[in-house]
C-alpha positions in Angstrom: -5.4 3.8 -13.5 -4.1 4.9 -10.0 -3.0 1.3 -9.1 -1.1 1.1 -12.4 0.7 4.2 -11.8 1.4 3.1 -8.3 3.1 0.3 -9.7 5.3 2.3 -12.0 6.2 4.6 -9.2 7.2 1.6 -7.3 9.4 0.2 -10.4 11.0 3.9 -10.5 11.8 3.6 -6.7 13.2 0.0 -7.0 15.2 1.3 -9.9 16.7 4.1 -8.0 17.3 2.2 -5.0 19.2 -0.5 -7.0 21.3 2.1 -8.6 22.3 3.6 -5.5 23.4 0.1 -4.2 25.2 -1.3 -7.3 26.9 2.0 -8.5 27.2 4.4 -5.5 27.8 1.5 -3.2 25.3 2.9 -0.5 24.2 -0.2 1.8 20.8 1.1 2.5 19.9 4.4 0.5 17.1 5.5 2.7 15.9 8.2 2.6 16.7 9.0 -0.9 15.5 9.9 -4.7 13.7 6.4 -4.6 11.3 7.5 -1.8 9.9 9.7 -4.4 8.8 6.7 -6.1 7.9 4.6 -3.2 5.8 7.7 -1.3 4.3 8.5 -4.6 3.0 4.9 -5.0 1.5 5.2 -1.5 -0.3 8.4 -2.5 -1.5 6.6 -5.8 -2.8 3.5 -4.0 -4.7 5.7 -1.5 -6.4 7.4 -4.5 -7.0 4.2 -6.1 -8.7 2.6 -3.0 -10.5 5.8 -2.6 -11.9 6.2 -6.0 -12.6 2.2 -6.1 -14.7 2.7 -2.9 -16.7 5.6 -4.6 -17.4 3.4 -7.7 -18.9 0.7 -5.6 -20.9 3.1 -3.5 -19.0 3.3 -0.4 -19.4 6.6 1.5 -16.4 7.0 3.6 -18.2 9.0 6.1 -20.8 6.4 6.3 -23.2 6.3 9.3 -22.9 2.7 9.8 -21.0 2.0 13.0 -19.2 -0.9 11.3 -17.8 1.4 8.7 -16.5 3.8 11.5 -15.0 1.1 13.2 -13.1 -0.1 10.1 -12.1 3.4 8.7 -11.0 4.4 12.1 -10.0 1.3 13.9 -8.1 -0.8 11.1 -5.8 2.1 10.8 -5.3 2.5 14.5 -4.5 -1.2 14.8 -1.9 -1.1 12.0 -0.3 1.9 13.4 -0.1 0.8 17.0 1.5 -2.5 15.9 3.8 -0.8 13.5 5.0 1.6 16.0 5.2 -1.1 18.9 7.5 -3.2 16.5 9.1 -0.6 14.2 9.3 2.6 16.1 9.7 1.4 19.7 12.4 3.6 21.3 12.5 5.7 18.2 14.9 8.6 18.5 13.8 11.8 16.7 16.8 13.3 14.7 15.5 16.6 13.8 18.5 17.1 11.5 16.8 14.5 9.3 13.0 15.6 9.0 12.6 13.6 5.7 13.5 10.3 7.5 11.0 11.1 10.2 8.2 12.1 7.7 8.9 8.7 6.0 9.0 6.5 8.9 5.8 7.9 10.1 4.2 8.4 6.5 4.7 5.0 5.2 2.7 3.0 7.9 0.1 5.9 8.1 -0.6 5.6 4.2 -0.7 1.9 4.0 -3.0 1.7 7.0 -5.2 4.1 5.6 -5.8 2.2 1.9 -6.0 -1.2 3.7 -8.9 0.1 5.9 -10.5 1.7 2.7 -10.0 -1.7 0.8 -11.4 -3.4 3.5 -14.4 -1.3 3.9 -15.1 -1.5 0.0 -14.8 -5.1 0.1 -17.4 -5.3 3.0 -19.9 -3.3 0.9 -19.7 -5.2 -2.4 -21.5 -8.2 -1.3 -24.3 -7.8 -3.7 -23.0 -4.9 -6.0 -23.8 -5.7 -9.7 -24.4 -9.5 -8.6 -21.0 -9.8 -6.8 -19.0 -9.2 -9.9 -16.5 -6.8 -7.8 -16.4 -9.0 -4.6 -13.3 -11.2 -6.1 -11.2 -8.2 -7.6 -11.6 -6.1 -4.5 -10.5 -8.9 -2.3 -7.5 -9.3 -4.6 -7.0 -5.5 -4.3 -7.2 -6.0 -0.4 -4.5 -8.8 -0.5 -2.3 -6.7 -2.7 -2.6 -3.8 -0.2 -1.8 -5.8 2.7 1.3 -7.5 1.1 2.4 -4.1 0.2 2.0 -2.9 3.9 4.2 -6.1 5.0 6.8 -5.5 2.5 7.1 -1.7 3.7 7.0 -2.7 7.3 9.7 -5.2 6.8 11.7 -2.8 4.9 11.4 0.0 7.6 12.3 -2.5 10.3 15.2 -3.8 8.6 16.4 -0.1 7.5 16.1 1.1 11.1 18.1 -1.9 12.4 20.6 -2.0 9.5 19.9 -5.4 8.5 18.4 -5.0 5.1 20.2 -6.8 2.3 19.5 -6.3 -1.2 18.2 -9.3 -2.9 17.2 -11.0 0.3 13.6 -11.9 1.4 12.8 -8.1 1.6 13.0 -8.0 -2.0 10.8 -11.3 -2.4 8.1 -9.4 -0.3 8.1 -6.5 -2.6 8.0 -8.8 -5.5 5.1 -10.8 -4.2 3.3 -7.7 -3.6 3.7 -6.5 -7.0 2.7 -9.7 -8.3 -0.5 -9.9 -6.3 -1.4 -6.1 -7.3 -0.8 -7.1 -11.0 -3.2 -9.9 -10.7 -5.7 -7.7 -8.9 -5.5 -5.2 -11.7 -6.2 -7.8 -14.1 -9.1 -9.2 -12.1 -10.6 -5.7 -11.9 -10.0 -5.0 -15.5 -12.0 -8.2 -16.3 -14.7 -7.2 -13.9 -15.2 -3.9 -15.4 -15.2 -5.4 -18.8 -18.0 -7.7 -17.8 -20.1 -4.7 -16.4 -19.3 -2.8 -19.7 -20.7 -6.0 -21.6 -23.7 -6.2 -19.6 -24.7 -2.6 -20.0 -24.6 -2.9 -23.7 
């Protein structure tokens, strides 16, 4: 449900973003009302990966060293690489606090849900006979694709090279497609689980 609503929020963001470009003639409407959808989807994806992890029994405060490395290390690696490429030489404009929040919030949110999805994938090897392995792998790919699309947008927006309808939009469309496939796989897995319990 959270992933589905996340896609709806992405669609809202895309619609508002396109409206600003087509009708208001704003080249790169960032930040704008569209970011309510985009940041909303980041929060919903975080909730989706968190609850998916809980369903398969992952404890995010796990005592295992591997989980601690994943839960802390992966976001750090993603954040450091994002900041090295995107925020290198970043100038804080305190007159635009929303942009600062979004510039740091998107990579942070993406890093956290990717790491939760990875930790979940690593713990589902034998969960319910492995039924959940492939759906969660699809979810992980979807979250990585979303991160790459967001990173590309932030990079292009900061360098003012974003062109509506160019490869950046293809990255977003691809991430939405993978997320849709992941949701179909997840729904099929849950249906199999329900049938096996009756």
